[in-house]
ZASEMAR-805854 format. One record per residue (C-alpha): residue number from 1; residue in one letter; z, x, y. Coordinates in steps of 0.1 Angstrom, whole numbers, plus 2048, in hexadecimal, padded with zeros to 3 digits. Each point is the difference from the previous one (the first is absolute). Example, Ala and Ser with C-alpha at 12.3 -4.5 7.8 and 13.67 -1.06 7.14 Angstrom:
# ZASEMAR-805854
+-----+---------+-----+-----+-----+
! num ! residuo !  pz !  px !  py !
+-----+---------+-----+-----+-----+
!   1 !       A ! 84E ! 87B ! 7D3 !
!   2 !       S ! 7F9 ! 80E ! 822 !
+-----+---------+-----+-----+-----+
This chain:
# ZASEMAR-805854
+-----+---------+-----+-----+-----+
! num ! residuo !  pz !  px !  py !
+-----+---------+-----+-----+-----+
!   1 !       M ! DB1 ! 5CF ! 53C !
!   2 !       G ! 806 ! 7F3 ! 821 !
!   3 !       K ! 801 ! 824 ! 80F !
!   4 !       R ! 7DE ! 807 ! 7ED !
!   5 !       K ! 7F1 ! 7E2 ! 812 !
!   6 !       V ! 80B ! 809 ! 822 !
!   7 !       K ! 7F2 ! 822 ! 7F9 !
!   8 !       S ! 7E0 ! 7F0 ! 7F4 !
!   9 !       E ! 7FF ! 7EA ! 821 !
!  10 !       K ! 804 ! 81D ! 814 !
!  11 !       R ! 7E6 ! 815 ! 7EF !
!  12 !       K ! 7E8 ! 7E1 ! 808 !
!  13 !       I ! 80B ! 7FE ! 823 !
!  14 !       K ! 7F8 ! 825 ! 805 !
!  15 !       A ! 7DF ! 7FE ! 7F0 !
!  16 !       Q ! 7F9 ! 7E1 ! 818 !
!  17 !       N ! 80A ! 814 ! 81B !
!  18 !       L ! 7EA ! 81D ! 7FA !
!  19 !       K ! 7E3 ! 7EA ! 7FE !
!  20 !       F ! 809 ! 7F1 ! 821 !
!  21 !       L ! 804 ! 824 ! 810 !
!  22 !       I ! 7DE ! 808 ! 7F1 !
!  23 !       F ! 7ED ! 7DD ! 808 !
!  24 !       S ! 812 ! 7FE ! 821 !
!  25 !       L ! 7EA ! 81B ! 808 !
!  26 !       S ! 7ED ! 7E0 ! 802 !
!  27 !       F ! 814 ! 7EF ! 818 !
!  28 !       T ! 803 ! 81F ! 816 !
!  29 !       L ! 7F8 ! 7F8 ! 822 !
!  30 !       F ! 801 ! 814 ! 81E !
!  31 !       V ! 7E9 ! 80C ! 820 !
!  32 !       L ! 800 ! 823 ! 803 !
!  33 !       H ! 80C ! 80B ! 825 !
!  34 !       F ! 7F7 ! 820 ! 810 !
!  35 !       A ! 806 ! 80C ! 822 !
!  36 !       F ! 7FC ! 7DB ! 80D !
!  37 !       P ! 81C ! 7F4 ! 818 !
!  38 !       C ! 817 ! 7E8 ! 7EE !
!  39 !       L ! 805 ! 7DB ! 80F !
!  40 !       A ! 821 ! 7EF ! 7FD !
!  41 !       Q ! 7F7 ! 7EF ! 7E3 !
!  42 !       D ! 7F3 ! 81F ! 7EF !
!  43 !       K ! 820 ! 812 ! 803 !
!  44 !       I ! 802 ! 81E ! 7EB !
!  45 !       I ! 819 ! 7FF ! 7E2 !
!  46 !       A ! 7F7 ! 81E ! 7ED !
!  47 !       V ! 7ED ! 820 ! 802 !
!  48 !       V ! 7EC ! 80E ! 7E1 !
!  49 !       N ! 7F2 ! 824 ! 806 !
!  50 !       N ! 7E6 ! 7F9 ! 81C !
!  51 !       E ! 7FF ! 7DB ! 7FB !
!  52 !       I ! 818 ! 7E3 ! 80D !
!  53 !       I ! 80C ! 7DF ! 7F1 !
!  54 !       T ! 803 ! 7E3 ! 818 !
!  55 !       K ! 810 ! 7DE ! 800 !
!  56 !       K ! 7DD ! 7F2 ! 800 !
!  57 !       D ! 7F9 ! 814 ! 7DF !
!  58 !       L ! 820 ! 7EF ! 7F2 !
!  59 !       S ! 7F4 ! 7DF ! 80A !
!  60 !       D ! 7DC ! 807 ! 7F1 !
!  61 !       F ! 80F ! 80A ! 7E0 !
!  62 !       L ! 810 ! 7DE ! 7FC !
!  63 !       N ! 7E2 ! 7ED ! 80B !
!  64 !       F ! 7EB ! 811 ! 7E7 !
!  65 !       M ! 817 ! 7FB ! 7E5 !
!  66 !       R ! 804 ! 7DC ! 806 !
!  67 !       I ! 7D8 ! 7FF ! 7FE !
!  68 !       Q ! 802 ! 811 ! 7DD !
!  69 !       L ! 81F ! 7EA ! 7F5 !
!  70 !       A ! 7F1 ! 7E2 ! 80A !
!  71 !       R ! 7E7 ! 803 ! 7E3 !
!  72 !       Q ! 81C ! 7FC ! 7E8 !
!  73 !       Y ! 81B ! 7ED ! 813 !
!  74 !       E ! 804 ! 7E4 ! 819 !
!  75 !       G ! 81C ! 7F1 ! 817 !
!  76 !       K ! 822 ! 80A ! 7FA !
!  77 !       E ! 7F8 ! 815 ! 7E2 !
!  78 !       L ! 7E8 ! 813 ! 817 !
!  79 !       E ! 818 ! 806 ! 818 !
!  80 !       K ! 81A ! 809 ! 7E7 !
!  81 !       Q ! 7E8 ! 81D ! 7F4 !
!  82 !       V ! 7F8 ! 80D ! 821 !
!  83 !       A ! 827 ! 803 ! 809 !
!  84 !       A ! 807 ! 812 ! 7E1 !
!  85 !       A ! 7E8 ! 819 ! 80A !
!  86 !       K ! 811 ! 806 ! 823 !
!  87 !       P ! 81E ! 817 ! 7F6 !
!  88 !       D ! 7FB ! 826 ! 806 !
!  89 !       L ! 7DE ! 7F8 ! 812 !
!  90 !       V ! 7FE ! 81B ! 816 !
!  91 !       N ! 80A ! 81A ! 7E5 !
!  92 !       K ! 7DE ! 7EE ! 7EA !
!  93 !       L ! 7EA ! 805 ! 81E !
!  94 !       I ! 80B ! 824 ! 804 !
!  95 !       E ! 7F9 ! 806 ! 7D9 !
!  96 !       D ! 7DF ! 7F0 ! 803 !
!  97 !       R ! 7F6 ! 813 ! 81E !
!  98 !       L ! 809 ! 821 ! 7EE !
!  99 !       I ! 7EA ! 7F4 ! 7E5 !
! 100 !       L ! 7E3 ! 7F9 ! 813 !
! 101 !       Q ! 803 ! 820 ! 813 !
! 102 !       E ! 7FF ! 812 ! 7E1 !
! 103 !       A ! 7E1 ! 7ED ! 7F4 !
! 104 !       K ! 7EE ! 808 ! 822 !
! 105 !       T ! 809 ! 824 ! 7FD !
! 106 !       S ! 7F2 ! 804 ! 7DB !
! 107 !       G ! 7DE ! 7F1 ! 80E !
! 108 !       L ! 7FE ! 7E1 ! 7EB !
! 109 !       K ! 7E5 ! 7E7 ! 807 !
! 110 !       V ! 801 ! 7DA ! 7FA !
! 111 !       D ! 7E2 ! 7EE ! 7F0 !
! 112 !       E ! 7F6 ! 7E7 ! 818 !
! 113 !       S ! 7F7 ! 7E8 ! 7E8 !
! 114 !       R ! 825 ! 7FB ! 7F3 !
! 115 !       V ! 80A ! 7F8 ! 822 !
! 116 !       K ! 7E6 ! 7E6 ! 805 !
! 117 !       G ! 809 ! 7F3 ! 7DC !
! 118 !       K ! 824 ! 7FC ! 80B !
! 119 !       I ! 7F8 ! 7EE ! 820 !
! 120 !       S ! 7E6 ! 7E7 ! 7EA !
! 121 !       E ! 81D ! 7FD ! 7E5 !
! 122 !       I ! 819 ! 7F1 ! 81C !
! 123 !       K ! 7E3 ! 7EC ! 810 !
! 124 !       K ! 7FB ! 7ED ! 7DF !
! 125 !       H ! 824 ! 7F2 ! 806 !
! 126 !       Y ! 7F0 ! 7EE ! 81F !
! 127 !       G ! 7EA ! 7E1 ! 802 !
! 128 !       T ! 7EB ! 813 ! 81B !
! 129 !       D ! 7FD ! 81F ! 813 !
! 130 !       I ! 80B ! 7ED ! 81E !
! 131 !       E ! 822 ! 7F7 ! 7F0 !
! 132 !       F ! 806 ! 825 ! 7F5 !
! 133 !       Q ! 7F8 ! 80D ! 824 !
! 134 !       K ! 815 ! 7E5 ! 80F !
! 135 !       D ! 81C ! 809 ! 7E6 !
! 136 !       I ! 800 ! 826 ! 807 !
! 137 !       A ! 800 ! 7F9 ! 825 !
! 138 !       R ! 81F ! 7EB ! 7FD !
! 139 !       Q ! 810 ! 822 ! 7F3 !
! 140 !       G ! 7F4 ! 812 ! 81F !
! 141 !       L ! 7E3 ! 811 ! 7ED !
! 142 !       V ! 7D9 ! 802 ! 7FB !
! 143 !       Q ! 7EC ! 808 ! 7E0 !
! 144 !       A ! 7FC ! 825 ! 80E !
! 145 !       D ! 826 ! 802 ! 7FC !
! 146 !       L ! 802 ! 7F5 ! 7DD !
! 147 !       E ! 7E4 ! 819 ! 7F7 !
! 148 !       N ! 810 ! 81C ! 811 !
! 149 !       K ! 820 ! 7F6 ! 7EC !
! 150 !       F ! 7EE ! 800 ! 7DF !
! 151 !       R ! 7F1 ! 81F ! 806 !
! 152 !       E ! 81F ! 810 ! 806 !
! 153 !       Q ! 80F ! 7EF ! 7E1 !
! 154 !       F ! 7E6 ! 80F ! 7EC !
! 155 !       L ! 804 ! 823 ! 80D !
! 156 !       M ! 827 ! 7FC ! 7F8 !
! 157 !       Y ! 7FB ! 7F2 ! 7DE !
! 158 !       T ! 7E8 ! 81E ! 7F7 !
! 159 !       I ! 815 ! 81D ! 80D !
! 160 !       V ! 81D ! 7F0 ! 7EA !
! 161 !       E ! 7EC ! 800 ! 7E1 !
! 162 !       I ! 7F7 ! 822 ! 808 !
! 163 !       K ! 81E ! 80E ! 80A !
! 164 !       V ! 819 ! 7EF ! 7E9 !
! 165 !       R ! 7F0 ! 7F0 ! 7E4 !
! 166 !       S ! 7FB ! 820 ! 7EF !
! 167 !       R ! 824 ! 806 ! 7FE !
! 168 !       A ! 80A ! 7E0 ! 7F1 !
! 169 !       V ! 7F6 ! 809 ! 7DD !
! 170 !       V ! 80E ! 7EC ! 7E2 !
! 171 !       R ! 801 ! 811 ! 7DE !
! 172 !       P ! 7FA ! 7EC ! 7DF !
! 173 !       E ! 825 ! 807 ! 7F6 !
! 174 !       E ! 80B ! 7F1 ! 81F !
! 175 !       V ! 7EF ! 7DF ! 7F7 !
! 176 !       T ! 80E ! 802 ! 7DD !
! 177 !       A ! 824 ! 807 ! 80F !
! 178 !       Y ! 7FE ! 7E4 ! 816 !
! 179 !       Y ! 7F4 ! 7E7 ! 7E7 !
! 180 !       N ! 81B ! 807 ! 7E7 !
! 181 !       G ! 81C ! 804 ! 81D !
! 182 !       H ! 7F6 ! 7E0 ! 812 !
! 183 !       P ! 7F9 ! 7E1 ! 7E8 !
! 184 !       E ! 80A ! 7E8 ! 818 !
! 185 !       D ! 7E7 ! 80A ! 81B !
! 186 !       I ! 7E0 ! 7FC ! 7EB !
! 187 !       M ! 807 ! 7DF ! 7F0 !
! 188 !       T ! 7E3 ! 7E8 ! 805 !
! 189 !       P ! 80D ! 7DD ! 80F !
! 190 !       E ! 802 ! 7E0 ! 7F0 !
! 191 !       V ! 7DF ! 7EE ! 806 !
! 192 !       R ! 7FD ! 7DA ! 803 !
! 193 !       M ! 7DE ! 7EE ! 7FC !
! 194 !       V ! 800 ! 7DE ! 814 !
! 195 !       T ! 7EA ! 7E5 ! 803 !
! 196 !       V ! 804 ! 7F5 ! 827 !
! 197 !       V ! 7F4 ! 7DB ! 807 !
! 198 !       S ! 800 ! 7F4 ! 825 !
! 199 !       L ! 7FD ! 7DE ! 80C !
! 200 !       E ! 804 ! 7F0 ! 824 !
! 201 !       N ! 814 ! 7DF ! 7F6 !
! 202 !       Q ! 823 ! 801 ! 7F3 !
! 203 !       D ! 7FD ! 7E2 ! 7EA !
! 204 !       Q ! 7E0 ! 810 ! 7F0 !
! 205 !       A ! 812 ! 821 ! 7FB !
! 206 !       E ! 81F ! 7ED ! 7F0 !
! 207 !       T ! 7EB ! 7EE ! 7E9 !
! 208 !       F ! 7EC ! 81F ! 7F7 !
! 209 !       S ! 81F ! 813 ! 7F9 !
! 210 !       Y ! 80F ! 7E4 ! 7E8 !
! 211 !       S ! 7DF ! 7FB ! 7F0 !
! 212 !       L ! 7FD ! 828 ! 7F5 !
! 213 !       K ! 824 ! 7FD ! 7F6 !
! 214 !       A ! 7F8 ! 7E2 ! 7EB !
! 215 !       G ! 7E4 ! 814 ! 7ED !
! 216 !       L ! 7DF ! 7F6 ! 812 !
! 217 !       K ! 7E7 ! 819 ! 800 !
! 218 !       L ! 7F9 ! 814 ! 823 !
! 219 !       D ! 7DA ! 7FB ! 7FB !
! 220 !       D ! 804 ! 7DC ! 7FC !
! 221 !       L ! 818 ! 7FB ! 81E !
! 222 !       I ! 7E9 ! 814 ! 817 !
! 223 !       T ! 7E3 ! 7E8 ! 7FD !
! 224 !       R ! 818 ! 7E1 ! 80E !
! 225 !       Y ! 811 ! 815 ! 81C !
! 226 !       P ! 7F3 ! 814 ! 821 !
! 227 !       V ! 80F ! 822 ! 7F5 !
! 228 !       T ! 7FB ! 824 ! 805 !
! 229 !       V ! 807 ! 813 ! 7E1 !
! 230 !       N ! 807 ! 826 ! 7FF !
! 231 !       K ! 80C ! 81C ! 7E9 !
! 232 !       L ! 81B ! 81B ! 80A !
! 233 !       E ! 80E ! 81C ! 7F1 !
! 234 !       A ! 824 ! 803 ! 812 !
! 235 !       K ! 819 ! 81E ! 7FD !
! 236 !       K ! 826 ! 7FA ! 80E !
! 237 !       G ! 801 ! 80E ! 824 !
! 238 !       E ! 7DB ! 804 ! 805 !
! 239 !       S ! 7EA ! 7EA ! 818 !
! 240 !       L ! 80E ! 7DD ! 7F7 !
! 241 !       K ! 813 ! 7EC ! 81B !
! 242 !       K ! 825 ! 7FD ! 7F4 !
! 243 !       D ! 7FF ! 7DB ! 7FC !
! 244 !       I ! 7E2 ! 806 ! 7E9 !
! 245 !       E ! 812 ! 81B ! 7EE !
! 246 !       N ! 81E ! 7EE ! 7FA !
! 247 !       I ! 7EF ! 7E5 ! 7EE !
! 248 !       V ! 7E7 ! 816 ! 7EB !
! 249 !       F ! 81A ! 818 ! 7F2 !
! 250 !       K ! 816 ! 7E3 ! 7F4 !
! 251 !       L ! 7E6 ! 7ED ! 7EC !
! 252 !       S ! 7FC ! 806 ! 7DB !
! 253 !       V ! 7DF ! 804 ! 7F2 !
! 254 !       G ! 7ED ! 7DF ! 7FF !
! 255 !       E ! 81A ! 7F1 ! 818 !
! 256 !       V ! 7F3 ! 7ED ! 81E !
! 257 !       S ! 813 ! 7FF ! 822 !
! 258 !       E ! 808 ! 7E5 ! 819 !
! 259 !       P ! 7E7 ! 800 ! 81E !
! 260 !       L ! 809 ! 819 ! 81C !
! 261 !       K ! 7F5 ! 7F7 ! 823 !
! 262 !       L ! 7F2 ! 81C ! 814 !
! 263 !       D ! 7EC ! 7FF ! 821 !
! 264 !       E ! 7F7 ! 7DB ! 7FB !
! 265 !       Q ! 7F4 ! 806 ! 7DC !
! 266 !       Y ! 810 ! 7F8 ! 7DE !
! 267 !       Y ! 801 ! 81A ! 7E7 !
! 268 !       V ! 808 ! 7FD ! 7D8 !
! 269 !       F ! 805 ! 81E ! 7EA !
! 270 !       R ! 7FD ! 804 ! 7DC !
! 271 !       L ! 805 ! 81E ! 7EC !
! 272 !       D ! 7E6 ! 807 ! 7E8 !
! 273 !       D ! 80D ! 822 ! 7F3 !
! 274 !       L ! 815 ! 820 ! 808 !
! 275 !       R ! 7FE ! 825 ! 7FB !
! 276 !       E ! 824 ! 80F ! 7F8 !
! 277 !       P ! 80B ! 820 ! 812 !
! 278 !       R ! 7F8 ! 820 ! 7EA !
! 279 !       R ! 801 ! 823 ! 804 !
! 280 !       P ! 7DA ! 80F ! 801 !
! 281 !       T ! 7F9 ! 821 ! 7EC !
! 282 !       L ! 7FE ! 820 ! 80F !
! 283 !       T ! 7DB ! 7FF ! 801 !
! 284 !       E ! 7FF ! 7DE ! 811 !
! 285 !       A ! 81C ! 80D ! 817 !
! 286 !       Q ! 7F5 ! 823 ! 809 !
! 287 !       D ! 7E8 ! 7F7 ! 81F !
! 288 !       K ! 818 ! 7EF ! 814 !
! 289 !       I ! 81D ! 817 ! 7F6 !
! 290 !       Q ! 7E9 ! 81B ! 80E !
! 291 !       A ! 7F9 ! 7EF ! 820 !
! 292 !       F ! 823 ! 7F8 ! 805 !
! 293 !       L ! 80B ! 824 ! 7FC !
! 294 !       V ! 7E4 ! 80F ! 815 !
! 295 !       D ! 80D ! 7E6 ! 81D !
! 296 !       L ! 821 ! 80D ! 7FB !
! 297 !       K ! 7F6 ! 823 ! 803 !
! 298 !       M ! 7E9 ! 7FA ! 81C !
! 299 !       E ! 81C ! 7F1 ! 813 !
! 300 !       K ! 814 ! 81E ! 7FA !
! 301 !       E ! 7E3 ! 819 ! 808 !
! 302 !       L ! 7F5 ! 7EC ! 820 !
! 303 !       G ! 822 ! 802 ! 80F !
! 304 !       K ! 801 ! 829 ! 7F8 !
! 305 !       W ! 7DE ! 802 ! 810 !
! 306 !       L ! 80B ! 7EB ! 820 !
! 307 !       D ! 81F ! 817 ! 803 !
! 308 !       E ! 7E7 ! 81E ! 7FF !
! 309 !       L ! 7ED ! 7F2 ! 81C !
! 310 !       K ! 81C ! 7F6 ! 816 !
! 311 !       K ! 810 ! 826 ! 7FD !
! 312 !       K ! 7E0 ! 80C ! 80F !
! 313 !       S ! 7F9 ! 7E7 ! 819 !
! 314 !       Y ! 811 ! 7F7 ! 821 !
! 315 !       I ! 812 ! 7DD ! 800 !
! 316 !       K ! 810 ! 7EF ! 81C !
! 317 !       I ! 80F ! 7DD ! 7FE !
! 318 !       I ! 805 ! 7F3 ! 824 !
! 319 !       Q ! 80B ! 7DE ! 7F7 !
! 320 !       N ! 806 ! 7EC ! 7E1 !
+-----+---------+-----+-----+-----+
């Protein structure tokens, strides 16, 4: 069982890596250089056919990646995600350059409304346009740089869909075989329905918790205290802070927790109900299994296609 779990995790990691590989096309950042003289800070680190990759390209890649990842992470976690993407970065840039060259050779064009839409999506995460411009300027970029990078992203994503997606065919019998052979991979997780009450005062939080435990009704109590009440559905290992997860997943149905202090607020949790893990039917699971198997095949076929591009290309790494 342990070995099966390890294999399952490896499959999941591979699928996640594939999504990163494809959607890192959205992280890809490089400035094309042709016959321009190279400054010291733009030292050439690789040659790909008639184009070069410089240290500045590497720096731009990381800066753009940080802007993208900042929409999901912050602080130490953001830097952790950026650091995780650094290994083998030169090879990644080479592969991206090959994909972009193939897209341009194929004569693909980008719908400019998609580029504008992507910029607008990023701007939503800023209070004003000025804040947005200042932030990208701190990364050594201007809006035109982002537009160019997203334009390249769409070109690469499109050519991958054309050249690779058609190779990643999953037959119905493969879905059935996976369903029968990997029951542990398709189990739905336990879901806990929780009432979360937040208060600003420790004494009030302790009294509130005690009163709920004593059987007083929540509707009556919230009229006596300045509280905020929310409902959530929690799955272990997903989205919850560890401190909260440790409490919520130890409660029995109907049980009320002691107050937990987080960020100057006090929280009281009550477990209202739970759904046990279960194995979905083949009909319920087939779409997810199909998508998972397509991802696995896409990973394999993308690797084959990139090997084909490399064999017919001139590639020289000058410095890692």
